[in-house]
DRENLUMKE-841918 format. One record per residue (C-alpha): residue number from 0; residue in one letter; y negated, z negated, x. Coordinates in nm, 3 decimals. Layout:
BEGIN
DRENFI     i   aa        py        pz        px
DRENFI   NUM    a         Y         Z         X
...
# end
This chain:
BEGIN
DRENFI     i   aa        py        pz        px
DRENFI     0    x    -4.487    -9.295     7.926
DRENFI     1    x    -4.689    -9.615     7.958
DRENFI     2    x    -4.939    -9.656     8.240
DRENFI     3    x    -4.968    -9.986     8.417
DRENFI     4    x    -5.327   -10.111     8.469
DRENFI     5    x    -5.305   -10.034     8.840
DRENFI     6    x    -5.198    -9.677     8.762
DRENFI     7    x    -5.485    -9.633     8.517
DRENFI     8    x    -5.734    -9.756     8.778
DRENFI     9    x    -5.585    -9.520     9.034
DRENFI    10    x    -5.620    -9.224     8.794
DRENFI    11    x    -5.980    -9.317     8.719
DRENFI    12    x    -6.059    -9.351     9.089
DRENFI    13    x    -5.905    -9.014     9.168
DRENFI    14    x    -6.097    -8.852     8.883
DRENFI    15    x    -6.423    -9.004     9.005
DRENFI    16    x    -6.355    -8.888     9.359
DRENFI    17    x    -6.275    -8.535     9.244
DRENFI    18    x    -6.595    -8.528     9.039
DRENFI    19    x    -6.802    -8.645     9.335
DRENFI    20    x    -6.639    -8.383     9.560
DRENFI    21    x    -6.713    -8.109     9.306
DRENFI    22    x    -7.078    -8.215     9.285
DRENFI    23    x    -7.095    -8.222     9.665
DRENFI    24    x    -6.962    -7.865     9.686
DRENFI    25    x    -7.232    -7.747     9.444
DRENFI    26    x    -7.496    -7.931     9.642
DRENFI    27    x    -7.373    -7.779     9.970
DRENFI    28    x    -7.420    -7.433     9.825
DRENFI    29    x    -7.782    -7.523     9.750
DRENFI    30    x    -7.838    -7.663    10.099
DRENFI    31    x    -7.683    -7.347    10.244
DRENFI    32    x    -7.941    -7.134    10.065
DRENFI    33    x    -8.225    -7.366    10.170
DRENFI    34    x    -8.116    -7.327    10.533
DRENFI    35    x    -8.115    -6.948    10.507
DRENFI    36    x    -8.458    -6.953    10.340
DRENFI    37    x    -8.584    -7.171    10.629
DRENFI    38    x    -8.479    -6.907    10.881
DRENFI    39    x    -8.160    -7.059    11.017
DRENFI    40    x    -7.933    -6.776    11.135
DRENFI    41    x    -7.678    -6.676    10.872
DRENFI    42    x    -7.378    -6.681    11.111
DRENFI    43    x    -7.460    -7.040    11.205
DRENFI    44    x    -7.506    -7.148    10.842
DRENFI    45    x    -7.188    -6.984    10.722
DRENFI    46    x    -6.985    -7.124    11.009
DRENFI    47    x    -7.094    -7.483    10.955
DRENFI    48    x    -7.216    -7.567    10.605
DRENFI    49    x    -6.919    -7.474    10.385
DRENFI    50    x    -6.685    -7.695    10.587
DRENFI    51    x    -6.892    -8.013    10.576
DRENFI    52    x    -6.733    -8.318    10.418
DRENFI    53    x    -6.877    -8.590    10.198
DRENFI    54    x    -6.887    -8.921    10.384
DRENFI    55    x    -6.831    -9.210    10.140
DRENFI    56    x    -6.888    -9.460    10.419
DRENFI    57    x    -7.239    -9.326    10.471
DRENFI    58    x    -7.330    -9.409    10.111
DRENFI    59    x    -7.188    -9.758    10.150
DRENFI    60    x    -7.395    -9.820    10.460
DRENFI    61    x    -7.705    -9.681    10.292
DRENFI    62    x    -7.676    -9.952    10.031
DRENFI    63    x    -7.615   -10.229    10.289
DRENFI    64    x    -7.899   -10.183    10.539
DRENFI    65    x    -7.949   -10.507    10.736
DRENFI    66    x    -8.322   -10.510    10.667
DRENFI    67    x    -8.236   -10.571    10.301
DRENFI    68    x    -7.936   -10.808    10.320
DRENFI    69    x    -8.033   -11.047    10.601
DRENFI    70    x    -8.295   -11.319    10.631
DRENFI    71    x    -8.559   -11.273    10.898
DRENFI    72    x    -8.387   -11.539    11.109
DRENFI    73    x    -8.056   -11.358    11.088
DRENFI    74    x    -8.214   -11.023    11.163
DRENFI    75    x    -8.421   -11.142    11.459
DRENFI    76    x    -8.150   -11.359    11.616
DRENFI    77    x    -7.903   -11.070    11.604
DRENFI    78    x    -8.142   -10.829    11.779
DRENFI    79    x    -8.363   -11.024    12.016
DRENFI    80    x    -8.082   -11.200    12.202
DRENFI    81    x    -8.091   -11.357    12.551
DRENFI    82    x    -7.856   -11.083    12.677
DRENFI    83    x    -8.074   -10.806    12.537
DRENFI    84    x    -8.388   -10.962    12.679
DRENFI    85    x    -8.233   -10.989    13.024
DRENFI    86    x    -8.093   -10.636    13.015
DRENFI    87    x    -8.431   -10.510    12.899
DRENFI    88    x    -8.600   -10.677    13.195
DRENFI    89    x    -8.350   -10.516    13.436
DRENFI    90    x    -8.411   -10.170    13.290
DRENFI    91    x    -8.787   -10.227    13.282
DRENFI    92    x    -8.778   -10.290    13.656
DRENFI    93    x    -8.532   -10.009    13.720
DRENFI    94    x    -8.750    -9.749    13.539
DRENFI    95    x    -9.082    -9.902    13.643
DRENFI    96    x    -9.224    -9.597    13.824
DRENFI    97    x    -9.123    -9.357    13.546
DRENFI    98    x    -9.257    -9.592    13.279
DRENFI    99    x    -9.591    -9.619    13.460
DRENFI   100    x    -9.606    -9.240    13.465
DRENFI   101    x    -9.545    -9.233    13.089
DRENFI   102    x    -9.814    -9.496    13.032
DRENFI   103    x   -10.066    -9.284    13.225
DRENFI   104    x    -9.971    -8.973    13.031
DRENFI   105    x    -9.920    -9.112    12.679
DRENFI   106    x   -10.094    -9.450    12.680
DRENFI   107    x    -9.782    -9.643    12.569
DRENFI   108    x    -9.681    -9.944    12.784
DRENFI   109    x    -9.326    -9.924    12.910
DRENFI   110    x    -9.203   -10.251    12.760
DRENFI   111    x    -9.233   -10.099    12.411
DRENFI   112    x    -9.021    -9.799    12.506
DRENFI   113    x    -8.754   -10.027    12.652
DRENFI   114    x    -8.766   -10.243    12.339
DRENFI   115    x    -8.713    -9.943    12.108
DRENFI   116    x    -8.427    -9.832    12.330
DRENFI   117    x    -8.271   -10.176    12.308
DRENFI   118    x    -8.295   -10.208    11.933
DRENFI   119    x    -8.185    -9.853    11.855
DRENFI   120    x    -7.873    -9.818    12.074
DRENFI   121    x    -7.854   -10.134    12.288
DRENFI   122    x    -7.989    -9.931    12.580
DRENFI   123    x    -7.757    -9.638    12.521
DRENFI   124    x    -7.433    -9.835    12.495
DRENFI   125    x    -7.374    -9.711    12.142
DRENFI   126    x    -7.520    -9.378    12.028
DRENFI   127    x    -7.321    -9.361    11.706
DRENFI   128    x    -7.010    -9.166    11.616
DRENFI   129    x    -7.084    -9.033    11.269
DRENFI   130    x    -7.089    -8.651    11.236
DRENFI   131    x    -7.460    -8.578    11.196
DRENFI   132    x    -7.441    -8.276    10.968
DRENFI   133    x    -7.184    -8.432    10.735
DRENFI   134    x    -7.388    -8.755    10.715
DRENFI   135    x    -7.713    -8.574    10.639
DRENFI   136    x    -7.550    -8.351    10.382
DRENFI   137    x    -7.401    -8.655    10.211
DRENFI   138    x    -7.739    -8.824    10.189
DRENFI   139    x    -7.913    -8.503    10.086
DRENFI   140    x    -7.669    -8.477     9.794
DRENFI   141    x    -7.735    -8.836     9.688
DRENFI   142    x    -8.015    -8.866     9.430
DRENFI   143    x    -8.180    -9.172     9.589
DRENFI   144    x    -8.353    -8.989     9.877
DRENFI   145    x    -8.238    -8.631     9.837
DRENFI   146    x    -8.567    -8.459     9.927
DRENFI   147    x    -8.608    -8.654    10.249
DRENFI   148    x    -8.255    -8.599    10.373
DRENFI   149    x    -8.250    -8.233    10.265
DRENFI   150    x    -8.540    -8.174    10.501
DRENFI   151    x    -8.359    -8.364    10.776
DRENFI   152    x    -8.044    -8.159    10.718
DRENFI   153    x    -8.234    -7.829    10.753
DRENFI   154    x    -8.408    -7.964    11.066
DRENFI   155    x    -8.069    -8.054    11.216
DRENFI   156    x    -7.951    -7.695    11.173
DRENFI   157    x    -8.275    -7.567    11.324
DRENFI   158    x    -8.227    -7.805    11.615
DRENFI   159    x    -7.875    -7.682    11.672
DRENFI   160    x    -8.004    -7.326    11.677
DRENFI   161    x    -8.305    -7.395    11.904
DRENFI   162    x    -8.130    -7.610    12.162
DRENFI   163    x    -7.793    -7.426    12.139
DRENFI   164    x    -7.614    -7.757    12.082
DRENFI   165    x    -7.242    -7.800    12.022
DRENFI   166    x    -7.204    -7.909    11.657
DRENFI   167    x    -6.894    -8.113    11.746
DRENFI   168    x    -7.099    -8.325    11.987
DRENFI   169    x    -7.385    -8.376    11.742
DRENFI   170    x    -7.306    -8.731    11.642
DRENFI   171    x    -7.520    -9.036    11.577
DRENFI   172    x    -7.597    -9.299    11.319
DRENFI   173    x    -7.483    -9.290    10.958
DRENFI   174    x    -7.840    -9.189    10.861
DRENFI   175    x    -7.847    -8.888    11.092
DRENFI   176    x    -8.047    -9.036    11.380
DRENFI   177    x    -7.935    -8.920    11.723
DRENFI   178    x    -7.966    -8.996    12.095
DRENFI   179    x    -8.068    -9.296    12.303
DRENFI   180    x    -8.374    -9.365    12.090
DRENFI   181    x    -8.223    -9.247    11.760
DRENFI   182    x    -8.459    -8.969    11.659
DRENFI   183    x    -8.419    -8.811    11.318
DRENFI   184    x    -8.388    -8.429    11.344
DRENFI   185    x    -8.744    -8.362    11.225
DRENFI   186    x    -8.876    -8.597    11.495
DRENFI   187    x    -8.652    -8.434    11.754
DRENFI   188    x    -8.797    -8.093    11.666
DRENFI   189    x    -9.160    -8.211    11.668
DRENFI   190    x    -9.180    -8.476    11.938
DRENFI   191    x    -8.888    -8.457    12.182
DRENFI   192    x    -8.993    -8.356    12.533
DRENFI   193    x    -8.833    -8.278    12.867
DRENFI   194    x    -8.884    -8.602    13.058
DRENFI   195    x    -8.659    -8.535    13.356
DRENFI   196    x    -8.791    -8.184    13.423
DRENFI   197    x    -8.456    -8.003    13.405
DRENFI   198    x    -8.580    -7.747    13.151
DRENFI   199    x    -8.389    -7.886    12.854
DRENFI   200    x    -8.445    -8.163    12.599
DRENFI   201    x    -8.131    -8.375    12.561
DRENFI   202    x    -8.175    -8.711    12.391
DRENFI   203    x    -7.801    -8.783    12.416
DRENFI   204    x    -7.753    -8.753    12.792
DRENFI   205    x    -8.098    -8.798    12.949
DRENFI   206    x    -8.251    -9.145    12.950
DRENFI   207    x    -8.580    -8.998    13.079
DRENFI   208    x    -8.591    -8.739    12.803
DRENFI   209    x    -8.537    -9.018    12.547
DRENFI   210    x    -8.803    -9.248    12.691
DRENFI   211    x    -9.060    -8.972    12.732
DRENFI   212    x    -8.990    -8.847    12.380
DRENFI   213    x    -9.043    -9.197    12.247
DRENFI   214    x    -9.375    -9.220    12.423
DRENFI   215    x    -9.483    -8.880    12.287
DRENFI   216    x    -9.379    -8.977    11.935
DRENFI   217    x    -9.578    -9.301    11.946
DRENFI   218    x    -9.886    -9.129    12.084
DRENFI   219    x    -9.871    -8.855    11.819
DRENFI   220    x    -9.839    -9.121    11.546
DRENFI   221    x   -10.161    -9.280    11.665
DRENFI   222    x   -10.069    -9.540    11.927
DRENFI   223    x   -10.384    -9.705    12.066
DRENFI   224    x   -10.375    -9.778    12.439
DRENFI   225    x   -10.467   -10.130    12.545
DRENFI   226    x   -10.398   -10.273    12.197
DRENFI   227    x   -10.112   -10.515    12.131
DRENFI   228    x    -9.864   -10.469    11.851
DRENFI   229    x    -9.947   -10.816    11.719
DRENFI   230    x    -9.891   -11.181    11.810
DRENFI   231    x    -9.754   -11.502    11.669
DRENFI   232    x   -10.030   -11.721    11.527
DRENFI   233    x   -10.088   -12.062    11.372
DRENFI   234    x   -10.208   -12.102    11.014
DRENFI   235    x   -10.382   -12.410    10.878
DRENFI   236    x   -10.244   -12.604    10.583
DRENFI   237    x   -10.526   -12.479    10.359
DRENFI   238    x   -10.480   -12.112    10.457
DRENFI   239    x   -10.505   -11.885    10.151
DRENFI   240    x   -10.148   -11.763    10.166
DRENFI   241    x   -10.204   -11.498     9.898
DRENFI   242    x   -10.392   -11.302    10.168
DRENFI   243    x   -10.071   -11.260    10.367
DRENFI   244    x    -9.908   -10.918    10.363
DRENFI   245    x    -9.979   -10.568    10.488
DRENFI   246    x   -10.210   -10.485    10.201
DRENFI   247    x   -10.482   -10.720    10.324
DRENFI   248    x   -10.659   -10.607    10.638
DRENFI   249    x   -10.949   -10.789    10.796
DRENFI   250    x   -11.121   -10.794    11.136
DRENFI   251    x   -10.966   -11.050    11.366
DRENFI   252    x   -11.301   -11.235    11.360
DRENFI   253    x   -11.259   -11.298    10.986
DRENFI   254    x   -10.906   -11.428    11.031
DRENFI   255    x   -11.038   -11.662    11.297
DRENFI   256    x   -11.298   -11.791    11.052
DRENFI   257    x   -11.012   -11.860    10.807
DRENFI   258    x   -10.855   -12.092    11.066
DRENFI   259    x   -10.601   -11.854    11.215
DRENFI   260    x   -10.536   -11.947    11.579
DRENFI   261    x   -10.313   -11.832    11.861
DRENFI   262    x    -9.961   -11.969    11.863
DRENFI   263    x   -10.055   -12.224    12.133
DRENFI   264    x   -10.349   -12.347    11.925
DRENFI   265    x   -10.621   -12.167    12.121
DRENFI   266    x   -10.895   -11.986    11.934
DRENFI   267    x   -10.862   -11.616    11.862
DRENFI   268    x   -11.119   -11.383    12.014
DRENFI   269    x   -11.360   -11.287    11.735
DRENFI   270    x   -11.317   -10.909    11.764
DRENFI   271    x   -11.347   -10.627    11.514
DRENFI   272    x   -10.980   -10.521    11.547
DRENFI   273    x   -10.830   -10.477    11.202
DRENFI   274    x   -10.525   -10.695    11.140
DRENFI   275    x   -10.293   -10.835    10.874
DRENFI   276    x   -10.107   -11.162    10.853
DRENFI   277    x    -9.730   -11.133    10.797
DRENFI   278    x    -9.498   -11.412    10.689
DRENFI   279    x    -9.147   -11.262    10.709
DRENFI   280    x    -8.981   -11.595    10.633
DRENFI   281    x    -9.253   -11.734    10.403
DRENFI   282    x    -9.493   -12.013    10.482
DRENFI   283    x    -9.213   -12.224    10.631
DRENFI   284    x    -9.153   -11.973    10.911
DRENFI   285    x    -9.355   -11.805    11.185
DRENFI   286    x    -9.678   -11.621    11.112
DRENFI   287    x    -9.780   -11.300    11.284
DRENFI   288    x   -10.115   -11.126    11.313
DRENFI   289    x   -10.039   -10.753    11.345
DRENFI   290    x   -10.270   -10.471    11.449
DRENFI   291    x   -10.283   -10.093    11.404
DRENFI   292    x   -10.007   -10.035    11.662
DRENFI   293    x    -9.770   -10.232    11.436
DRENFI   294    x    -9.826    -9.964    11.172
DRENFI   295    x    -9.726    -9.704    11.434
DRENFI   296    x    -9.405    -9.896    11.503
DRENFI   297    x    -9.337    -9.902    11.129
DRENFI   298    x    -9.337    -9.521    11.125
DRENFI   299    x    -9.023    -9.542    11.342
DRENFI   300    x    -8.855    -9.776    11.092
DRENFI   301    x    -9.019    -9.899    10.772
DRENFI   302    x    -8.877   -10.251    10.796
DRENFI   303    x    -9.124   -10.529    10.881
DRENFI   304    x    -8.837   -10.724    11.040
DRENFI   305    x    -8.765   -10.428    11.264
DRENFI   306    x    -9.129   -10.389    11.364
DRENFI   307    x    -9.166   -10.755    11.452
DRENFI   308    x    -8.840   -10.745    11.647
DRENFI   309    x    -8.960   -10.449    11.855
DRENFI   310    x    -9.290   -10.621    11.933
DRENFI   311    x    -9.131   -10.955    12.009
DRENFI   312    x    -8.864   -10.800    12.233
DRENFI   313    x    -9.133   -10.609    12.421
DRENFI   314    x    -9.320   -10.934    12.476
DRENFI   315    x    -9.008   -11.110    12.599
DRENFI   316    x    -8.929   -10.824    12.838
DRENFI   317    x    -9.263   -10.879    13.012
DRENFI   318    x    -9.204   -11.254    13.041
DRENFI   319    x    -9.371   -11.403    12.733
DRENFI   320    x    -9.212   -11.707    12.574
DRENFI   321    x    -9.007   -11.719    12.256
DRENFI   322    x    -9.150   -11.804    11.916
DRENFI   323    x    -9.320   -12.141    11.896
DRENFI   324    x    -9.217   -12.167    11.531
DRENFI   325    x    -8.878   -12.006    11.485
DRENFI   326    x    -8.779   -11.899    11.132
DRENFI   327    x    -8.577   -12.151    10.929
DRENFI   328    x    -8.207   -12.111    10.997
DRENFI   329    x    -8.102   -12.239    10.653
DRENFI   330    x    -8.258   -11.965    10.442
DRENFI   331    x    -8.014   -11.756    10.244
DRENFI   332    x    -8.057   -11.382    10.186
DRENFI   333    x    -8.086   -11.241     9.839
DRENFI   334    x    -7.854   -10.958     9.744
DRENFI   335    x    -7.998   -10.635     9.610
DRENFI   336    x    -7.872   -10.735     9.267
DRENFI   337    x    -8.057   -11.068     9.288
DRENFI   338    x    -8.377   -10.897     9.397
DRENFI   339    x    -8.341   -10.649     9.113
DRENFI   340    x    -8.302   -10.938     8.869
DRENFI   341    x    -8.611   -11.102     9.021
DRENFI   342    x    -8.810   -10.782     8.969
DRENFI   343    x    -8.691   -10.755     8.612
DRENFI   344    x    -8.794   -11.114     8.537
DRENFI   345    x    -9.138   -11.073     8.698
DRENFI   346    x    -9.203   -10.751     8.507
DRENFI   347    x    -9.101   -10.915     8.178
DRENFI   348    x    -9.332   -11.209     8.250
DRENFI   349    x    -9.624   -10.970     8.299
DRENFI   350    x    -9.633   -10.961     8.679
DRENFI   351    x    -9.618   -10.600     8.800
DRENFI   352    x    -9.329   -10.600     9.049
DRENFI   353    x    -9.292   -10.221     9.046
DRENFI   354    x    -8.963   -10.037     9.029
DRENFI   355    x    -8.657   -10.256     8.977
DRENFI   356    x    -8.480   -10.113     9.279
DRENFI   357    x    -8.347   -10.425     9.450
DRENFI   358    x    -8.585   -10.391     9.746
DRENFI   359    x    -8.828   -10.668     9.833
DRENFI   360    x    -9.126   -10.441     9.894
DRENFI   361    x    -9.504   -10.502     9.888
DRENFI   362    x    -9.538   -10.467     9.511
DRENFI   363    x    -9.262   -10.724     9.443
DRENFI   364    x    -9.403   -10.969     9.699
DRENFI   365    x    -9.757   -10.929     9.555
DRENFI   366    x    -9.630   -10.993     9.203
DRENFI   367    x    -9.434   -11.296     9.319
DRENFI   368    x    -9.739   -11.433     9.506
DRENFI   369    x    -9.945   -11.404     9.186
DRENFI   370    x    -9.675   -11.586     8.992
DRENFI   371    x    -9.658   -11.858     9.258
DRENFI   372    x   -10.036   -11.908     9.256
DRENFI   373    x   -10.044   -11.930     8.877
DRENFI   374    x    -9.771   -12.194     8.882
DRENFI   375    x    -9.896   -12.422     9.156
DRENFI   376    x    -9.660   -12.298     9.429
DRENFI   377    x    -9.745   -12.173     9.778
DRENFI   378    x    -9.846   -11.812     9.714
DRENFI   379    x    -9.675   -11.653    10.013
DRENFI   380    x    -9.476   -11.394     9.815
DRENFI   381    x    -9.151   -11.522     9.960
DRENFI   382    x    -8.862   -11.575     9.712
DRENFI   383    x    -8.766   -11.930     9.806
DRENFI   384    x    -8.548   -12.143     9.581
DRENFI   385    x    -8.841   -12.332     9.426
DRENFI   386    x    -9.000   -12.005     9.316
DRENFI   387    x    -8.676   -11.862     9.179
DRENFI   388    x    -8.607   -12.180     8.981
DRENFI   389    x    -8.962   -12.182     8.842
DRENFI   390    x    -8.927   -11.817     8.731
DRENFI   391    x    -8.599   -11.907     8.557
DRENFI   392    x    -8.759   -12.203     8.383
DRENFI   393    x    -9.058   -11.993     8.270
DRENFI   394    x    -8.829   -11.720     8.139
DRENFI   395    x    -8.622   -11.970     7.940
DRENFI   396    x    -8.921   -12.133     7.771
# end
């Protein structure tokens, strides 16, 4: 019997799927034992873990996170929209008294809590439908971040046990985050609080629980009262762009001496507050001076684009204007494969770009900035077309 090419592909696909399912079953057995060792009740473990299913869609989404496949303009414009700003202002007024109470207790201004709420679930309009335990088990059994998600999986079982939750209703994002403010299970266990005073902590059904828990999380992570997240700033033409990035921290007074000014052109106060300059769209886009509270925001989500979006949305909710220098709309995102190729080329040329993982992280941007400076380009660490073409030319020489 001769197989047609389509039949051969189908057989290979089925074989690969069977292999993946077998590996998942073995992994589940390991997770089951970890849960028992962590003190999760055996009846709960045995009732839930063996029946979990591998979620192929979760792995697809893990490889397509918007922070990595969108330009800053695309990311910001999709999240800080006129409708979201207006809805945020309505909810800020609606919850004003409760938010003031949270600010007194935790030191976190209410506009940030509303901004997190807006970015995470569009103010509770979409909490996610993925089965949390299945999603976390799938990610725990994937080699890329197995240790992290194994811990989250165990925490989810502990949460079910502690709060006596219904497993069928435990649904959220593909990555296992749950509730109005999308807490990971470990954060739920450590930081979630009873905001509405009903004796339970329910981040799915109680907006006040979710907002209070967000405030508690930020305080525990080191939020500094009376300090901004950051601000848009102006840079002079002769600014040393190689200093941009989270790795370089200076007192605001030193940035002012380097010509950094407020977005409206006014002088910065020469304070001792530590800050970094970020250029999420390169020198052609907006510049931001970010403070210690930005680092706290980044603990919620490690994407710089996310952190800036939270801060900017919070500013807009309280009536501040939009960006004076919007990011260029014509920039094109690089795929993970293109970023991986960039990292490979930089490493081969002697510029330490770090792991060739397809993620445009600090090491890759620092290596690119060094290459740019050595080749007479603006050393902002942003992979614009001029830089990519110059790398190609250098490699081909």
